[in-house]
C-alpha positions in Angstrom: 5.4 -7.1 -3.7 8.1 -7.2 -1.5 9.8 -4.2 0.1 12.9 -4.4 -2.1 10.8 -4.1 -5.3 8.6 -1.4 -3.8 12.0 0.7 -3.1 12.8 0.5 -6.7 9.4 2.3 -7.8 9.5 5.8 -8.3 7.5 8.3 -6.2 4.4 8.6 -8.7 4.3 5.0 -9.0 4.3 4.5 -5.3 1.3 6.7 -5.0 -0.6 5.3 -7.7 -0.1 1.8 -6.2 -1.2 3.0 -2.8 -4.3 4.5 -4.1 -5.0 1.0 -6.2 -4.5 -1.0 -3.1 -6.7 1.3 -0.7 -9.5 0.8 -3.4 -9.0 -2.7 -3.7 -8.8 -3.1 0.2 -12.0 -1.2 0.6 -13.8 -3.4 -2.0 -12.7 -6.4 -0.1 -13.9 -5.4 3.1 -17.3 -5.1 1.4 -17.4 -8.2 0.0 -16.2 -9.8 3.2 -19.0 -8.3 4.9 -21.7 -9.8 2.5 -19.9 -13.3 3.0 -18.9 -13.5 -0.6 -14.8 -13.3 0.0 -13.4 -16.7 -1.0 -10.1 -16.2 1.3 -10.2 -13.6 4.1 -6.5 -13.8 4.3 -6.4 -11.5 1.4 -7.4 -8.5 3.4 -4.5 -9.0 6.0 -2.1 -9.2 2.8 -3.1 -6.1 1.2 -3.4 -4.2 4.4 0.3 -5.1 5.2 1.3 -4.1 1.4 -0.5 -0.8 1.8 1.7 -0.3 5.2 4.6 -1.1 3.4 4.2 1.5 0.7 3.1 4.3 3.3 6.1 3.8 5.1 8.1 4.1 2.1 6.5 7.2 1.0 7.0 8.7 4.6 10.8 7.7 4.5 11.0 9.6 1.0 9.4 12.5 2.4 11.8 12.7 5.3 14.7 12.4 3.2 13.5 15.1 0.7 12.7 17.4 4.2 16.2 16.4 5.3 17.9 17.4 2.2 16.1 20.8 2.1 16.9 21.8 5.6 
């Protein structure tokens, strides 16, 4: 997903997606170590997508803290 699409998702959906991608990334790494991965570039794509989601979650946390304080 692109950043713009991710920004439109609610917080709970982002957290759910983060967990799903982290699990998928773990499985991809295991399959890669066993040489059963068709396209190893999928690991890179998932890692970047996970980083995007974590960045958005951090931004939202900072926005909430800024509005509270």
